[in-house]
C-alpha positions as CSV (number, residue, x, y, z in Angstrom):
1,M,128.1,-64.4,46.2
2,Q,131.1,-66.4,45.4
3,R,131.7,-68.0,42.0
4,R,130.9,-71.4,43.3
5,D,127.5,-70.1,44.5
6,F,126.9,-68.6,41.1
7,L,127.6,-72.0,39.5
8,G,125.3,-73.8,42.0
9,T,122.5,-71.2,41.4
10,N,122.5,-72.0,37.7
11,A,122.5,-75.7,38.3
12,L,125.6,-76.4,36.3
13,A,126.5,-80.1,36.0
14,L,129.4,-81.1,38.2
15,A,130.6,-84.6,37.3
16,A,133.8,-86.5,36.9
17,G,134.8,-89.7,35.1
18,T,136.4,-91.2,32.1
19,F,135.0,-91.1,28.7
20,A,134.1,-94.0,26.4
21,A,136.5,-94.4,23.5
22,T,133.9,-92.8,21.2
23,D,133.6,-89.8,23.4
24,K,137.4,-89.3,23.4
25,L,137.5,-89.6,19.7
26,V,134.7,-87.1,19.2
27,A,136.4,-84.7,21.6
28,A,139.8,-85.0,20.0
29,E,138.3,-84.5,16.5
30,S,136.4,-81.4,17.8
31,Q,139.5,-79.9,19.4
32,S,141.6,-80.5,16.3
33,A,139.0,-78.9,14.0
34,D,138.4,-75.9,16.3
35,Q,142.1,-75.2,16.9
36,A,142.9,-75.4,13.2
37,K,140.8,-72.3,12.7
38,Q,142.2,-68.9,12.7
39,P,141.4,-66.6,15.6
40,N,138.0,-64.9,15.2
41,Q,138.6,-61.4,13.8
42,L,137.5,-58.7,16.1
43,A,136.9,-55.3,14.4
44,A,139.7,-52.9,15.2
45,E,137.5,-49.9,14.2
46,V,135.3,-50.2,17.3
47,Q,138.1,-50.7,19.8
48,M,139.1,-47.4,21.3
49,Q,142.9,-48.1,21.5
50,F,143.0,-48.7,17.7
51,M,140.8,-45.9,16.6
52,R,141.9,-42.6,15.0
53,P,140.3,-39.4,16.3
54,E,137.8,-39.1,13.4
55,Q,136.7,-42.7,13.9
56,L,136.1,-42.2,17.6
57,E,134.1,-39.0,16.9
58,A,132.1,-40.6,14.1
59,A,131.2,-43.7,16.2
60,G,130.2,-41.5,19.2
61,R,127.9,-39.3,17.0
62,K,126.2,-42.4,15.5
63,F,125.7,-44.3,18.8
64,P,127.1,-42.5,21.9
65,V,127.7,-45.7,23.9
66,V,131.0,-46.9,25.4
67,Y,131.4,-50.4,26.7
68,V,134.0,-51.1,29.4
69,P,135.0,-54.8,29.8
70,F,136.1,-56.0,33.3
71,G,138.0,-59.1,34.4
72,L,141.0,-60.3,36.3
73,I,144.1,-62.5,36.2
74,E,142.8,-65.8,37.6
75,W,143.2,-69.6,37.3
76,H,141.0,-71.0,34.5
77,G,142.2,-74.5,34.4
78,R,145.4,-75.6,32.7
79,H,143.9,-75.2,29.3
80,L,142.7,-71.6,29.2
81,P,144.5,-68.2,29.6
82,L,144.7,-66.5,33.0
83,G,143.0,-63.4,31.6
84,N,140.0,-65.3,30.4
85,D,137.3,-63.2,32.0
86,A,138.4,-59.9,30.6
87,I,139.3,-61.3,27.2
88,K,135.8,-63.0,27.1
89,S,133.9,-59.8,28.0
90,H,136.0,-57.7,25.7
91,G,135.3,-60.1,22.8
92,I,131.6,-60.1,23.4
93,L,131.5,-56.3,23.6
94,V,133.4,-55.9,20.3
95,K,130.9,-58.2,18.7
96,C,128.1,-56.0,20.3
97,A,129.7,-52.8,18.9
98,E,130.1,-54.4,15.5
99,R,126.4,-54.8,15.3
100,F,124.9,-52.0,17.3
101,G,127.6,-49.3,17.2
102,G,129.5,-47.6,20.0
103,V,133.0,-47.9,21.2
104,V,134.8,-50.6,23.3
105,Y,137.3,-49.5,26.0
106,P,140.3,-51.7,26.5
107,P,139.9,-54.5,29.2
108,V,140.1,-53.4,32.8
109,Y,141.9,-55.9,35.0
110,F,141.2,-54.3,38.3
111,H,138.5,-56.2,40.3
112,A,136.5,-56.3,43.5
113,G,139.4,-58.1,45.3
114,F,141.3,-54.8,45.4
115,R,140.6,-52.4,48.3
116,Q,137.4,-50.7,47.2
117,E,138.0,-47.5,49.1
118,H,140.9,-46.9,46.7
119,L,139.6,-48.6,43.5
120,V,136.1,-47.2,43.3
121,P,137.2,-43.6,43.1
122,V,139.7,-44.5,40.3
123,L,136.8,-46.2,38.3
124,T,134.6,-43.2,38.9
125,D,137.4,-41.0,37.5
126,L,137.6,-43.3,34.4
127,F,133.8,-43.1,33.9
128,T,133.9,-39.4,34.4
129,R,136.5,-39.0,31.7
130,L,134.4,-41.2,29.3
131,K,131.5,-38.9,30.0
132,Q,133.6,-35.9,29.3
133,T,134.5,-37.5,26.0
134,G,130.9,-37.2,25.0
135,F,129.4,-40.6,25.6
136,R,125.8,-40.8,26.9
137,V,125.8,-44.5,28.0
138,I,128.4,-46.5,29.8
139,L,128.0,-50.3,30.1
140,G,130.5,-51.9,32.5
141,V,130.5,-55.6,31.6
142,S,132.3,-58.1,33.8
143,G,133.3,-61.6,32.7
144,H,134.1,-62.4,36.3
145,N,130.7,-63.5,37.6
146,V,130.6,-62.5,41.2
147,K,128.1,-60.0,42.5
148,E,130.8,-57.9,44.2
149,Q,132.2,-57.1,40.8
150,I,128.9,-55.6,39.6
151,E,128.4,-53.7,42.9
152,M,131.8,-52.2,42.4
153,I,131.0,-51.0,38.8
154,D,127.6,-49.6,39.8
155,K,129.0,-47.8,42.9
156,A,131.6,-46.2,40.7
157,L,129.0,-45.2,38.1
158,A,126.5,-43.7,40.6
159,P,128.0,-40.2,40.9
160,V,128.7,-40.0,37.1
161,I,125.1,-40.7,36.1
162,A,123.5,-38.8,39.0
163,D,122.8,-35.6,37.0
164,G,120.6,-37.5,34.5
165,T,122.6,-36.4,31.4
166,M,123.9,-40.0,30.9
167,A,123.0,-43.6,31.8
168,G,125.1,-46.4,33.0
169,L,124.9,-50.0,34.3
170,G,127.1,-52.8,35.5
171,L,126.3,-56.3,34.2
172,W,127.7,-59.8,33.9
173,E,128.3,-60.7,30.3
174,I,125.4,-63.2,30.3
175,T,123.0,-61.4,32.7
176,L,120.6,-60.6,29.9
177,S,121.1,-63.7,27.6
178,Q,121.2,-66.5,30.1
179,G,119.4,-69.6,28.9
180,P,120.0,-73.0,27.2
181,E,122.4,-71.5,24.6
182,S,124.0,-68.8,26.7
183,N,125.5,-69.2,30.1
184,S,128.7,-69.1,32.1
185,D,130.8,-71.4,34.4
186,H,134.4,-71.5,35.4
187,A,136.7,-72.8,32.7
188,A,134.3,-75.5,31.8
189,K,131.9,-75.9,28.8
190,W,130.9,-72.2,28.4
191,E,134.1,-70.4,29.0
192,T,136.2,-72.9,27.1
193,S,133.7,-72.6,24.2
194,N,134.0,-68.8,24.2
195,M,137.7,-69.0,23.9
196,M,137.5,-71.7,21.2
197,F,135.4,-69.2,19.1
198,L,137.3,-66.0,20.0
199,Y,140.9,-67.1,20.4
200,P,141.2,-70.8,19.5
201,E,145.0,-70.5,19.6
202,L,144.9,-69.8,23.3
203,V,143.1,-73.1,24.2
204,D,144.9,-76.4,24.7
205,L,142.5,-79.1,25.9
206,T,145.4,-81.7,25.8
207,E,146.6,-80.0,29.0
208,L,143.7,-81.6,30.8
209,G,144.7,-85.1,29.8
210,D,142.1,-87.8,29.3
211,G,141.6,-89.2,32.8
212,P,139.2,-88.3,35.5
213,L,138.7,-84.5,36.1
214,N,137.0,-83.0,39.1
215,L,134.5,-80.4,38.2
216,D,133.5,-78.9,41.6
217,M,135.9,-75.9,41.6
218,K,138.2,-77.6,44.0
219,P,141.8,-78.6,43.5
220,P,143.4,-80.0,41.5
221,S,141.5,-78.9,38.4
222,G,139.8,-75.7,39.7
223,I,137.1,-76.1,37.1
224,G,133.4,-75.8,37.7
225,G,130.8,-76.9,35.3
226,Q,130.5,-79.5,32.5
227,D,133.6,-81.2,31.3
228,P,135.1,-79.0,28.5
229,R,136.7,-82.0,26.8
230,K,133.2,-83.4,26.1
231,H,130.9,-80.3,25.9
232,A,133.0,-77.4,24.6
233,S,133.2,-76.3,21.0
234,A,133.7,-73.2,18.9
235,R,130.1,-73.5,17.6
236,V,128.8,-73.4,21.2
237,G,131.0,-70.4,21.9
238,E,129.9,-68.6,18.8
239,R,126.2,-68.9,19.7
240,N,126.9,-67.9,23.3
241,V,128.8,-64.8,22.2
242,E,126.2,-63.9,19.6
243,L,123.3,-64.0,22.1
244,A,125.2,-62.2,24.8
245,A,126.3,-59.4,22.4
246,D,122.8,-59.0,21.1
247,A,121.3,-58.7,24.5
248,L,123.9,-56.1,25.6
249,G,123.4,-54.1,22.5
250,R,119.6,-54.0,23.1
251,K,120.2,-52.9,26.7
252,A,122.5,-50.1,25.5
253,K,119.9,-48.8,23.1
254,E,117.3,-49.0,25.8
255,L,119.4,-47.0,28.2
256,L,120.1,-44.3,25.5
257,D,116.4,-44.1,24.7
258,S,115.6,-43.7,28.4
259,L,117.4,-40.4,28.5
260,P,115.6,-37.1,27.8
261,E,115.7,-36.5,24.0
262,S,118.0,-33.5,24.5
263,Q,120.6,-35.8,26.2
264,R,120.9,-38.5,23.6
265,S,123.5,-37.0,21.3
266,F,127.3,-37.2,21.5
267,N,128.2,-34.4,24.0
268,L,131.5,-33.1,22.6
269,E,132.1,-30.5,20.0
270,A,135.0,-32.3,18.5
271,V,137.6,-35.0,19.3
272,S,140.5,-32.7,18.9
273,P,142.9,-30.6,21.0
274,G,141.1,-27.8,22.6
275,H,138.0,-29.8,23.1
276,W,139.3,-33.1,24.4
277,W,142.6,-34.6,25.1
278,M,142.7,-38.0,26.9
279,V,140.8,-40.6,28.9
């Protein structure tokens, strides 16, 4: 399923047109207020690349789950960063780990557009190394909402979880939270709102101008969904991120609890030379 099919399936509004003067004023005031805020602080102590060995080991022993965010470098309108999908999924997973525990791996920018006969074994190797680090659950979460992306993650996970000593699953970031307050699109209301909450300094709605904007995924805007100038806000993004993070955390706990009791503890004697070295 292509992204445009995903958008259609979820009945996202696709409309273009100019705003009334009041709409433009409200949108401008909302953008000004949102962008004046500092970037949302994401806890460094749950992000693997920033952790010290004792922090990694402590987190694993408390909740032996590792979250792996996936995305790609792709057009997301003129107002959002090209790495939006991975940045989005990473931010949601950090918020998840802040609440539920576990460790977040750095964003992975390899995607289903690469030759799968080469990429899937590499991802299997990554997941195997995370398993050898002691984790019992791997959640591979993609901010790029096409089914091929999830198929790629699940295929790479299959040989790693086959022995039943760990669990793993591939998901879109909003698979488990999708509803009136949590959804996705392409650089429109939802993705723009996420960035306004997580990284407001990376969003520039003025790049979209104030004239007609096509919202059907086609050139020239390449945006699909509701007009972000009218519908996006940091408040919408905060709620979306919160609901997605909570749903993913509950799924991680469910997967851990599904394992035999003897397989639910961090499976490494120590994060130190002689027992572990690198992922």
